VOBA-1610 file (N, C-alpha, C; in pm, whole numbers, padded with zeros to 5 digits, always signed):
BEGIN
Met+09399+09288+10150Met+09519+09261+10225Met+09543+09376+10323Ser+09665+09425+10331Ser+09695+09525+10431Ser+09675+09666+10379Lys+09626+09751+10467Lys+09612+09893+10439Lys+09687+09965+10549Lys+09772+10057+10511Lys+09851+10126+10611Lys+09764+10217+10695Tyr+09797+10219+10824Tyr+09730+10311+10913Tyr+09767+10454+10874Ala+09669+10542+10866Ala+09700+10683+10845Ala+09770+10736+10970Asn+09720+10701+11085Asn+09781+10736+11213Asn+09782+10611+11298Pro+09895+10540+11303Pro+09899+10416+11381Pro+09850+10439+11524Pro+09770+10346+11578Pro+09711+10365+11710Pro+09808+10336+11824Tyr+09935+10309+11793Tyr+10032+10278+11895Tyr+10149+10374+11886Asp+10211+10401+12000Asp+10330+10483+12004Asp+10447+10400+11954Arg+10510+10444+11846Arg+10617+10370+11781Arg+10731+10335+11877Ser+10768+10429+11963Ser+10880+10402+12054Ser+10847+10291+12153Asp+10720+10281+12194Asp+10681+10174+12286Asp+10680+10037+12217Leu+10656+10037+12088Leu+10645+09912+12014Leu+10778+09853+11971Thr+10879+09934+11959Thr+11007+09887+11905Thr+11060+09765+11981Ala+11059+09770+12112Ala+11109+09657+12191Ala+11020+09534+12175Val+10889+09555+12166Val+10796+09442+12149Val+10817+09376+12014Val+10833+09457+11910Val+10856+09403+11776Val+10988+09326+11772Gln+11093+09383+11830Gln+11223+09314+11831Gln+11215+09183+11907Ser+11141+09183+12016Ser+11122+09061+12094Ser+11046+08956+12012Thr+10946+08999+11936Thr+10870+08907+11850Thr+10960+08846+11743Ile+11042+08929+11680Ile+11134+08879+11577Ile+11233+08780+11637Ser+11285+08811+11755Ser+11378+08719+11823Ser+11310+08587+11856Glu+11186+08594+11901Glu+11110+08472+11932Glu+11091+08386+11807Leu+11059+08450+11695Leu+11044+08377+11570Leu+11175+08310+11530Gln+11284+08380+11545Gln+11415+08324+11509Gln+11450+08207+11600Arg+11414+08214+11728Arg+11439+08102+11819Arg+11357+07979+11780Met+11243+08001+11713Met+11161+07889+11663Met+11222+07827+11539Gly+11326+07889+11486Gly+11387+07838+11364Gly+11329+07901+11239Ile+11264+08015+11254Ile+11210+08087+11139Ile+11319+08179+11086Tyr+11347+08170+10957Tyr+11442+08263+10894Tyr+11365+08391+10865Val+11407+08501+10925Val+11341+08630+10905Val+11423+08706+10802Lys+11378+08695+10678Lys+11451+08757+10567Lys+11430+08908+10571Lys+11540+08980+10558Lys+11536+09127+10564Lys+11463+09170+10691Ser+11521+09133+10804Ser+11455+09156+10933Ser+11421+09303+10957Asn+11498+09394+10899Asn+11465+09536+10915Asn+11330+09568+10849Glu+11300+09506+10735Glu+11172+09528+10668Glu+11057+09463+10746Ile+11081+09345+10801Ile+10980+09278+10883Ile+10953+09365+11007His+11060+09418+11066His+11049+09505+11183His+10959+09625+11150Glu+10984+09690+11040Glu+10905+09807+10999Glu+10759+09768+10973Tyr+10738+09654+10911Tyr+10601+09609+10883Tyr+10525+09586+11014Leu+10590+09519+11109Leu+10524+09493+11237Leu+10502+09621+11317Leu+10588+09718+11301Leu+10563+09849+11363Leu+10439+09914+11302Gln+10425+09899+11172Gln+10311+09958+11101Gln+10181+09882+11128Phe+10193+09749+11145Phe+10075+09664+11165Phe+10094+09575+11287Pro+10099+09634+11405Pro+10127+09554+11526Pro+10015+09456+11561Asp+09900+09473+11501Asp+09787+09386+11534Asp+09804+09243+11485Ile+09906+09216+11404Ile+09924+09077+11358Ile+10044+09007+11424Met+10107+09072+11521Met+10222+09008+11586Met+10184+08875+11651Glu+10076+08875+11727Glu+10037+08752+11796Glu+09999+08642+11696Ala+09926+08678+11592Ala+09889+08581+11490Ala+10013+08527+11419Thr+10110+08613+11394Thr+10233+08570+11328Thr+10307+08468+11414Lys+10312+08493+11545Lys+10379+08397+11634Lys+10304+08264+11638Arg+10172+08269+11651Arg+10092+08146+11658Arg+10105+08063+11530Ile+10093+08131+11416Ile+10098+08061+11288Ile+10238+08007+11261Ser+10339+08082+11298Ser+10478+08035+11281Ser+10504+07913+11368Lys+10456+07916+11491Lys+10475+07802+11581Lys+10403+07678+11527Ala+10279+07694+11481Ala+10205+07581+11426Ala+10273+07527+11300Ser+10328+07616+11219Ser+10398+07574+11096Ser+10525+07497+11131Arg+10598+07543+11230Arg+10720+07473+11273Arg+10685+07336+11329Gln+10577+07327+11407Gln+10536+07198+11462Gln+10492+07103+11352Arg+10421+07152+11255Arg+10369+07067+11147Arg+10480+07023+11053Phe+10578+07112+11030Phe+10685+07085+10935Phe+10822+07105+11001Pro+10859+07016+11093Pro+10984+07037+11167Pro+11108+07029+11080Gly+11102+06964+10966Gly+11219+06952+10879Gly+11224+07053+10767Ala+11133+07149+10768Ala+11126+07246+10659Ala+11202+07374+10691Gln+11238+07445+10586Gln+11287+07580+10601Gln+11164+07670+10603Leu+11150+07750+10708Leu+11041+07846+10717Leu+11102+07984+10704Ser+11055+08060+10609Ser+11112+08191+10580Ser+11002+08297+10584Leu+11014+08391+10677Leu+10919+08501+10687Leu+10972+08617+10603Glu+10889+08659+10508Glu+10932+08761+10413Glu+10819+08861+10390Ile+10855+08973+10329Ile+10756+09071+10286Ile+10726+09047+10138Tyr+10599+09038+10105Tyr+10560+09029+09964Tyr+10508+09165+09922Arg+10559+09214+09813Arg+10512+09340+09756Arg+10447+09311+09622Asp+10318+09339+09614Asp+10244+09315+09491Asp+10288+09415+09386Pro+10338+09367+09271Pro+10388+09459+09168Pro+10278+09534+09093Glu+10154+09486+09102Glu+10045+09548+09026Glu+09967+09652+09104Ile+09960+09634+09235Ile+09889+09732+09318Ile+09977+09768+09437Glu+09948+09877+09500Glu+10027+09919+09615Glu+09982+09840+09738Asp+10042+09724+09758Asp+10006+09639+09870Asp+10127+09556+09908Glu+10140+09533+10036Glu+10246+09445+10087Glu+10192+09373+10209Tyr+10244+09253+10231Tyr+10203+09174+10347Tyr+10311+09072+10377Leu+10299+09011+10495Leu+10394+08908+10535Leu+10358+08776+10468Val+10462+08701+10433Val+10445+08567+10379Val+10538+08474+10456Leu+10483+08363+10502Leu+10563+08258+10563Leu+10574+08147+10461Tyr+10692+08138+10397Tyr+10716+08034+10297Tyr+10763+07908+10366Ile+10706+07795+10327Ile+10747+07664+10376Ile+10818+07596+10260Arg+10946+07564+10282Arg+11028+07510+10173Arg+11100+07382+10216Phe+11111+07292+10118Phe+11186+07169+10135Phe+11294+07161+10029Arg+11389+07074+10051Arg+11499+07058+09956Arg+11447+07004+09823Glu+11351+06910+09831Glu+11292+06849+09712Glu+11142+06838+09731Tyr+11069+06827+09620Tyr+10923+06821+09625Tyr+10872+06708+09538Asp+10873+06585+09592Asp+10810+06478+09517Asp+10659+06484+09542Glu+10584+06399+09475Glu+10438+06407+09483Glu+10385+06389+09626Pro+10431+06291+09702Pro+10379+06278+09840Pro+10410+06402+09926Ile+10529+06459+09910Ile+10564+06579+09987Ile+10473+06694+09946Arg+10452+06712+09816Arg+10365+06822+09769Arg+10224+06808+09828Lys+10169+06688+09825Lys+10034+06667+09877Lys+10026+06698+10025Arg+10121+06645+10102Arg+10120+06668+10247Arg+10147+06815+10280Leu+10233+06878+10202Leu+10264+07019+10223Leu+10140+07105+10200Leu+10073+07085+10089Leu+09955+07166+10058Leu+09842+07141+10158Gln+09824+07015+10200Gln+09723+06985+10300Gln+09759+07049+10434Gly+09886+07042+10469Gly+09931+07103+10594Gly+09910+07253+10596Ile+09937+07319+10484Ile+09915+07464+10475Ile+09766+07495+10492Glu+09681+07418+10426Glu+09536+07438+10441Glu+09492+07419+10586Asp+09546+07316+10652Asp+09511+07290+10792Asp+09553+07405+10882Ile+09673+07455+10861Ile+09724+07566+10943Ile+09639+07691+10921Glu+09610+07721+10796Glu+09527+07839+10767Glu+09388+07826+10830Ala+09326+07709+10816Ala+09192+07689+10871Ala+09191+07702+11023Ala+09295+07652+11087Ala+09301+07656+11233Ala+09334+07794+11288His+09389+07882+11204His+09435+08011+11254His+09374+08133+11187Glu+09283+08113+11093Glu+09229+08228+11020Glu+09157+08326+11112Gln+09099+08278+11223Gln+09027+08369+11312Gln+09120+08472+11376Tyr+09249+08443+11383Tyr+09344+08538+11442Tyr+09379+08653+11347Leu+09341+08640+11221Leu+09370+08745+11122Leu+09248+08828+11085Val+09130+08781+11123Val+09007+08852+11088Val+09007+08991+11154Gly+08979+09092+11072Gly+08969+09228+11123Gly+09101+09297+11149Lys+09210+09236+11112Lys+09341+09297+11134Lys+09378+09387+11017Gln+09461+09485+11045Gln+09509+09575+10940Gln+09620+09509+10858Gly+09707+09433+10924Gly+09813+09362+10855Gly+09765+09226+10808Trp+09852+09156+10734Trp+09814+09025+10682Trp+09934+08933+10679Leu+09908+08804+10696Leu+10010+08701+10686Leu+09955+08587+10603Leu+10028+08547+10501Leu+09992+08435+10415Leu+10092+08323+10440Val+10041+08203+10460Val+10126+08084+10471Val+10117+08012+10337Thr+10232+07984+10276Thr+10232+07922+10144Thr+10367+07858+10117Thr+10381+07806+09998Thr+10511+07761+09948Thr+10528+07818+09808Asp+10651+07834+09768Asp+10679+07874+09631Asp+10752+07763+09557Phe+10761+07647+09623Phe+10826+07527+09569Phe+10973+07553+09532Gln+11032+07654+09592Gln+11175+07677+09576Gln+11249+07582+09669Pro+11367+07538+09631Pro+11440+07447+09719Pro+11492+07519+09843Ala+11480+07450+09956Ala+11535+07503+10081Ala+11686+07492+10074Glu+11751+07599+10103Glu+11897+07598+10107Glu+11945+07720+10182Gly+12066+07714+10226Gly+12123+07829+10296Gly+12063+07846+10434Val+12046+07970+10473Val+11999+08005+10607Val+11861+07949+10630Gly+11842+07889+10748Gly+11710+07842+10785Gly+11683+07697+10750Trp+11774+07633+10679Trp+11753+07492+10644Trp+11822+07407+10749Asn+11749+07316+10805Asn+11802+07230+10910Asn+11871+07110+10846Glu+12002+07118+10834Glu+12079+07012+10768Glu+12061+06877+10837Phe+12038+06877+10967Phe+12021+06753+11041Phe+11900+06676+10992Gln+11800+06744+10943Gln+11676+06681+10900Gln+11680+06636+10755Leu+11791+06656+10688Leu+11800+06626+10545Leu+11759+06483+10509Ala+11803+06388+10589Ala+11781+06248+10554Ala+11633+06210+10557Arg+11558+06270+10645Arg+11418+06230+10660Arg+11332+06352+10685Ile+11248+06387+10592Ile+11156+06498+10611Ile+11032+06442+10675Ser+11004+06493+10793Ser+10889+06438+10867Ser+10772+06533+10861Phe+10654+06476+10863Phe+10531+06551+10867Phe+10451+06498+10987Val+10391+06587+11059Val+10310+06545+11171Val+10171+06602+11155Gly+10077+06544+11228Gly+09941+06596+11225Gly+09935+06735+11285Cys+09841+06813+11244Cys+09829+06950+11292Cys+09761+06951+11427Ala+09836+06991+11529Ala+09781+07012+11662Ala+09765+07161+11682Cys+09716+07226+11578Cys+09710+07373+11571Cys+09620+07432+11675
//
């Protein structure tokens, strides 16, 4: 997964505006950026995944327009490692939704894995099967959860 740069190859002050712009762009896509200050720090540390994060988030939003998408930091409790996770969540998970969700995640990963190869940072697209609620859930889409083909 991710390994911290001993000496980041970018000037931190130059990156701050770019990172903030990236976070704002994700939020405009309807991505809930949980603990945005932590995401900001992660992207400052691993700026090489900003473009991949935007591409993958956009593809995820297109594939799952009725889902709650939440960008979070995952910290592995067993080893010293952390990386970004884009959780895709729905209010409910019946069998057809689970199947389409898992297939959609596989499609998105397959279409975008080349953008993560050789990067210092990492982004995982997944679900934790937690119910979507609160911030980032599109109440308008409640009645009908739609799935579309991946135009990734």
